[in-house]
N, C-alpha and C positions, 0 to 999 in steps of 0.2 A: 409413417413407420408401421411395420408389420404388427398385426394383432389388434389394431383399432384404427378408426377412421379419423386420423388427425387432420387431414386436409378438409374433411367434411365438417369437423368441429370448427376449424378456422373459418370456413365459408359461412357457417351458421352464425359465428360471432360477427363477421363483417355485415351480415344482413340483419342481425338482431343484437344491438349493443346492450340490451338488458339481460342477456344470458351471461352468467358468471361462473367461472371455474371454481373460485374460492369465495365463500361468503361467510363473514364473521360478524356476529351481532352481540354487542354488549359483553364481550369476552372478558372474564376475570380469572386470575390465577393467584391464589394465596399460598404462602408457605408459613403455616402457623399464623402469627400476627403480621407477617410481612406481606404486603400487597405488591406483587411483581407486575401484574397486569390489571389495570383499573377500569376496564370497560371499553374495549377496543371494538370499533365498527370499521369493516374493511371489505371491499369487493375487488376481486382480481379477474380480469377478462381472459377468456381462452386465448392461447397463443401469445400472451403478453409476458414480457420480462418486467417484473415489478420489484423495485428495490425498497427494502426496509432499512432506514438509516437512523442512527441515534447514538448517543454516548454510551459508554460502559454502564451497565446497570439500568438501562432504559426499559428492559423487558422483552427485548427482541428474541433472545434464545428461548425464553419461556413460551412466547407466542409460537415459535417454530416447533417446539416440542409438543404443544397441543395440536397444531395443524398436522404434524407428522404422526400423530397417534401414539406418541411415546407416553404421554400422560393425559389425564382428563382435566378439563377445565373445572374451576371451582363453581362457576356459573356462566350463563350465556351459551351461545351456540357457535360451532365452527363446522362448516360443511364443505366437502370437496366434491364438486360435480353433483351436488344435491344429496350426498351421503354424509352422515356424521363422521367426522375425521377419524375417530377411533375405529370405525368399521371400514374405512376407505384405504387402509394401509396397503392393500394388495396392488393398487394402481398409483401409489404415491412413492416417489423416490426421495430419500432424505440423506443429504451429505452433511454430517454433523461438524461442529467446530473442532471437536476433539479428534485425535488420530483414529481412523476407523478401519485400518488395514491390519493384517497379521504380518509382522515383519519377518517371521521365520517361514512364511509361505511364499512361493513364487508368484509372479504376476498372474499366470494362468491359474494357479491353485486358488488365489484370492477370488478370481472371477467365478471359478467353479463352486467354491464354498458359498459365496453370497447368492449365486443363482439357484443352487439346489436348496438353500435355506428358504428361498421364495418360491420353490416348487416349479422352477423352470427346467425343461428337459436338458440333458447334457448336450444334445445336438444343437438346440437353440442357444445355449450358453456359448458354445464354441463359435457358432455363426455370428451371433450378435457381438460377442466379445471382440472377435477379430475385426469386425467392422469398425467398432469404436477405437480399438487400439491403432488401426491403420489411420483413422481420421485424426488421432491425436499424435501421430508420429511415434508410436511405441510398439509397433508390430514385432520388431526384432528383439524386444526385451521380455518375451513371454516367460523365459526360464530364469530371469533374474529375481533374487529375493527382494520382496517389497522393502525390507529394511535397508537395502543397499541402493535404493533409488534416491534421487535428489528431491528436494521439496516440491519442485514443479511437477515432476513425474509422479510423485506420490498423489498429488492432488488430481492429476489426470486419471490415474488408476482408480482412485476413489470415485471419481465421476463415472468412469466406465462401469464400475461395480454398481453404482446407483442406477445406471441406465440399462443394465443387462436384463432387467425385468420389464423394460420398455414401459415406464410409467407414463401416465397421462399428465401428472403434475410432478414437478421437481422442486424440492426445497433445498436451498444451498445456504448454509450458515457460515459466512466468512470463508469462502472456498479458496481464495488466493493468498491468504496470509503466508508470507515467506516465499512466495513464488516470484521468480525474476520477471522483468518486463516483457521479454520475448514470449515466455510461456503464458504470461497473463493475457497477452493479445490473442494468442492461439486459443486459449481457454474461452475467452469471450466471443471470438468468432464462431467457435463450436456451439456456444449457447445460442447465438443468433440463428444458426442453421436449425437447431432444434426448435426454437421458437417459430421459425418460418414454416416448419413442418406441422405446427399446431400444438406443440407441447407448451403448457403453462409453466412458467419458471418464476419462483419467488426467491430473492436473494438478499441476504444481509451482508453489508460490507462496511468497513471503516474507511475505505478509500473512495473519496468522493469523485475522483476522476473516473472510477469504475461506475459509480452511480449515474454518471452522464450517459452511460450506454443503455440504461433502462428506459423503457417506454414511459413509465411513471414511477414516482418514488413517494414514500410516506415518511415523514419525520416523526419518530417516536421519542418521547422524553417522559421519564417518571411514570411509565406504565400507560401512557395515553398517546394517541395519534393527534398531532397538532396541525399538520398540513399535508395535503396530498395534491399531486399534480405532475405534469411533465417537468423535467429538469429546467427547461426554458421558462415555463410558467413560474416556477419557484424563484428563479433568478430575476425574472422581470418584476415579480411582486416585491422584491427587495427595494426597488425604486432608487437604487444607487449605482454609481459608476466607480471605476477603480483608476486611481492614478499610480503609475509606476514612477517612483522618484529615485534617481541615481545621484549619489553624492559621495565624496571620499570619506566623510566622517559620519558613518551610518548611526553609530551609537548616540552621538550628540544630536543628530538630526531626529532620531526617534524620540529622544527626550523632549526636544523643542516642539515637535508636532503633536505628540500625544496629549489629548485633552484640550486641544486648541479649538475654540468656538468656530464652527463652520466646517470642521473636519470630523469624520467618523473614525472607525477602527483603523489603527496603524499597526501594520505587521512588518517585522524586519526579516529580510531574506539575506542571502550571502553577499549580493552586490547591489541591493536595492531595498526600498521600502514600498509596500503597498498601502495606499491610503484610500479608504472608502469615502466617497463624497456624493452630494446630491447634484451639484452644478460644477462640472469639470473646469469650466472657464474661470469662474470666480475663485474656485479652490486653488487652481494653479497660480493665480495672481497672489493669493494669500500665502502659499508655500514659498513663492519666489521672494516675497517680502520678509519672510522669516529666515530663510537659509541663505548662506553666502552664494553669490552668483557664480563663483568660480567652479567649473566642472559640474555644474548642476544640470541634470537632464531629466525632463518630465514628459511622460507620454500617457494619454488616456487609453483605457482598455476596458473591455467588458468584464463584469465580475464573474468569478467562478462559482460553482455550486457550493464549494466550501465556504466562500464569503457569506452566502445566504444562510447556510447551516449555522455558522457561528453567530450571525446577527440574530437569528430566530432564538437560539438557545440563550443568548445574553438577555433578550427581552423576557425570557422565561425565568431568568434568575440564575442561570448556570454559567458562572464565571470561572475561568481557569484558576487553579490554586496558585496564589502568589506569595506563599510564605517566604520571608527573606532568609536566604541561606546564612547561617552564623559563621561567616568566614573569620578565621583567627590568624591567618598567615598570608600576608600580602605577597602577590606576585606582580609581574609587569610584562607588557609586551616588549619584545626586542627582536633584533634581526638574527639572533643565533638559531641554528638548526636544532630543534627539539627531537624530531623524528626524521631519520634519513636513511637512505640506502644507496649503494653504488654497485651496479651490476650484480644484483642479488639473484642467486640461482638456488633452486631446490629440486633435487631429483629423488624419486622413489624407484629404485631398481632401474629399469630401462625407460621409465616415464619421467619427463621433465615437467613439473607442475608450474614452476616459476622460472622465467627465462630472461635474466638480465634486467631486472626492474631497478630503476634509479629514480628516487623522488626525495623531496625535502618539504618538511612542515615546520614552520617557525613558531616560536612562542606567541600565543594570542591568535593563532590562525586555526580555522576549521576547514579541514581537508576531507572531501568525500571520495572514497574509493569505490567505484561502481563496476559492475560486470555481471554477466549472466552466470547461472549455476555452472560450476566447473571452470570458471575463468582463472582461478588461483587467488582470489581475494583473501579468503580465510587463511590459507597457507602463508600468504605474504604477511598478514597481520600477526600470525603466530611467530614468524621470524623477527618481525620488527619489535615485538614486545618481549622477546627472549624466551618464549615458550617452546620454540622449535629451532634447532640449529640449522644454519644455512649450509648448502653444499659448497658454495663459493660466494664471493662478494663481501661487502662490509655493511655493518649496521651501526648507525648513530642513534643513541637513545638518551634523552635527558642530558644532552650535551656531551656524552661520553661515547667514544667509538670503540667497539669491540668489547664492551663491558656490560652487555645487556642483562647478564645474569647476576651481576654483583648486587650485594645487599643494599648498597647506597643508591643504586639506580632503581631497584625494585620498590624502594620506599617512596619514590616520586611518581609512581605509575598507578593509574586506575584502569580497570578492565571490566567491561560488561560483555559477557559472552553471548553469542547468538543462541546457544543451546543450553548451557549450564550457567546459572547465576546464583540461584538460591537452593537451599535444602527444603524439599517439600515436607519432610517429616519433622521439621522444627517450627516453632512459632515465629511470627515476624520478629519479635524482640530477640529471640534466641539467634536468629540469622544475623540481625544487626550487631549483637554482642560479638558473635563469631567474627564477622568481617571487620569490626572495629579493632579486635585483637590482632587479626592477620595483618591489617594495614597499619597498626601501630598508632591508632588515634590516642592522644594523651588522655589519661583517665579523667581529668577534669572537664573534658569536652564531650565525653561519650553520651551522657544523658541528653545534653543540649542537641547534639547531632541526631540522636535517635528520635527525639521529639520532632525535629524538623522533617525527617524522612516520613514519619507518619502523617504530618500535616501536608507535605507535598503530595503524598499518595492519596490524600482524602480518607485516611484511615485513623483519624484521631481517636484515641481511647480503645483501639482494637488491636493492640500489639500482641495480645494473647491468642489471636486467631492462628490456626495452623496455616502455614504458607501455601500448602498444597490445595487448600480450599478456595484460594483467591482466583477470580477470573483473570484471564491473561493480561488485560490492560493494567489492573491494579498490581499484579505481580511484577510487570515491567517497571512500574514506577518505584516499587520498593527496591528492585535490583539496581536501578539507576542511582537511587539515593545511597545504597550501600557502597557503590563503586566510587562515590565522591566524598564520603564522610571525612577522609583524611586529607582533603584538598590537594589532589595530585597536580603536579606540574605538567604531566602528560596523561592524556585520557584516550583510551581506545573503546569505541562503542560499535559493536557488531550487531547491526539491525536493532537499535535500541527501542524503536517505537512500533515494532511489528505487532499488528493487531490492536494498536492503540487508537482511540477515536480522535477526531480533529481537535476537540477542546483540550483533551489531555496532551495531545501532541504539541499544541502551542505552549503549554506549561513546560513541557520538556525543553523545547527550543528556546524559550525565554531564559531558562536556567543555563542551557548550554552556551547561549550568547553571553550571559553574565560571566561564566567561567572564562570564556575567551577574552572578554574585556579585561579580566583580571590577570591575563597572561598565560592561561593554560593552553597548551597545544592539544588539539583534538583531531583524531582521525576517526571517521565514521563510515560505516557501510550501510546501505539501505537499498531495498528493491522498490521502494515507493519514490519515484523520481520527482514528484511534486515536492517531496521533502528535501531532496538533494539540492533544490534551489536555495536552501538555507545555508549551504556551504560557501565559504569564500572562494575556494578553488576545488576543482574536480579532476580526478584521474580515472580514465576508462581502461579497464583491463579486458583483453581478449586472448584466450589460449595462453595464459601465463605471461603476456607482454603488456606493458603500458603503452597504449596506441594513441591516446589523445589526452591533453591536459590543458586546463585554463579555468577562467571564471565561468559561471553559468552563462553569462551573456556572450563571452568571447567564443565558447565552444559552439554555441548556436550559430554565430556568424560565420565561423570557419567552415562549417559543413556545406554552406551554399544551399540553394533550393528553398522551397516553401511547402506548406501544406495547403491543399485546396479542399475546402469544406463544401460538399455537394449535397443538394437535395434532388431527388429524382422521382419519377413516376412509380418506381418499384424498388425501394432500398435494398431488399434482400436479393432480388434478381440482379441488381447492379453490383452488389458485393461479389456474388459468385462469378458473374460475367467478367468483371474487372480483374479478379484474381486469376482468371484463365488467360486474359489478354496482357496483363502487366505482371511484373514480378510480385509475387504474393505478399511479400512483406510491406509493400507500399500501400496496401489498401486495408482499411478497417472500418467497422460499422459502429456508430455511436447513436443508439436509439434509431431515429429516422434520418440521420445524417451520415454521410460517408466522409472519411478523411483519406485523402490520396496524397502521398509524398511525391512531389514533382521536382525536376531539376532546372527547368528553363524559365523563361518569362511567363508570369502568371496568365496574361491574356492569350498568349500562344498555347499554353498548356490547357486553358479552358476550351479553346476551339478544338484541340486534339481530342479532349475527353468528350466533348459534345458529339464530334463525328464518330468516335468509337462507340459511344452509347447508342446513338441512332442506328448504327449498323446492327446492334443487338436488340433493336425494337424497344429501346428505353428512352424516355424523354428526360433531358437535363433541365431541371427547373431553375436552380440557382447554383452559382459557383463563386465562392468568396475566398480569396487568399488569406491565410492565417500564418502567424509566426510559429516557428517550431516550438513544441513543448520539449522538455528534456527527454521525455519518453521517445519522441520522434527522433531526436538527436542520437539517443542510444541505439535505435534500430539502424539509422544511417551508418553510424560508426561500426556496428557489428557487421553490417553488410559489406562495407568497404574492406574491413579486415578479412572477411571470408573470400572476397575477390582476390585478395593478395595471398591466399592460401593458408590463412591463419584460422584454424578450426579448434574450438574448445574440445576438451575431453568429453567422451560420451557420458551422459548423465547416468 
């Protein structure tokens, strides 16, 4: 990149592994009596993508703020390319967790403001800014107000603003929270290219499928680094395998297997259980001896990084909050339609946002509505829950058709909004009192329910805190608790765990599953597709239409094809080369491995890829077929819809 010798730095690193771009020694950061960072030692190599992962409150953001020169350490040292962090801000880019753009300025004006603030010439800002906007697919949006961009495009613009100074080191604090899967892949492919050019990137993320894309990761908990290594090393150190168990009665099976000698962690998903085991063969025999043989399907699989993350945190004493919800009104699963629509349409002037959507969610079912930004998900949810009138079609809600706005129906609904859930200028208790009143929680139950929300959120005794002072993860937990205090029969969750760490996410889904078992119908949206595996059924929206529907397993099978995981002699060169030779959406880089979506026989596709790579001067080292992830399925469905002429609205 212009302005400094990135390629030279990368070359120096390859020949001298002792040279570090970021060096942290015994770093401590206190806020009064609170120790946020308790003695961190860390080295990050030039050109490396390094992930810092950990639960909410681990000290990640405080560490980033010291490295970014925003504040000084209490003690210890932090150096960026040999210079004290506070004095190195000129060549360090920092994308903060909070919104860092000016909504009433255009894309171009935001770039100009940030660039001039960092003393970059107007000509260089225009040249560099357009280069990044073109790379991120945003060149045609230069005159759009930042406040009118989608979440994904805001993050791309924020990254472009951080890059316009052409930093040598880039710090990213949860950069893709709220970003759809397509934009997330584009974002990470852009990071891979920057890394290949020699830029050092340090990223904090709550999404461990993203952490798989880092060269190395560090697990931070309670202000201390506990483990550092490549994602593979951390998974291998776990010493466990994963059994995928499919059976019709998941709730009963979960109860029977949890705590059973010889089995480890048991996690429930929408149509399966994941069971961590040391010996897959003996563990499978044990499971088959406990569960009914009818419709029982068991497959061994490799553990995910999230499995390792949860296991390590549990060993450190960090267990999900398991406060028992004080349910006072029994419900039950049945075959009635709790949430439904027939040929639902919504137009805004000449634009049709939702085009004939028909779906049904029964009591006791968890239904995931997925789609890229601009697909029409939020508009559909607003019509289904009665917040927005439809242009045509019918809506069934809580068993009533055409009465979504009636008082009787509204009393049976809970709604956790993507953008607005709590009042920042009220205390936590004041928020809970307000929502208890709005939802009509009986007076005799309010204190009990409020106590439960605080326990669930890990905020016992802290009800007097101002809600606006809470980190995002804790705020989400309080908002979720507020939405279910009245024990709704129908629950809408719009990105409920956005920015929430894996341990807290498990607590969320344990509670969501309990509500489902008690008969609550739940419709949820999420951009984190590993989380969508928790749903019983999924619906995929593209350009206002529902284009695919089914269980997580069935939608994977219906798409056909596989993922080929490749290792090559030059991963970055392979990524760029294959993106030129194949459809770009098929190829993505995960650390030192490539994932390529293929349609045909795995062996035939391996030979094709081998021939193609050799023609580009690249050696194929390994090629292993993998099952689709839901993110892969999402991309395939989006691409199929695009080929049929279905395009989403411009973000």
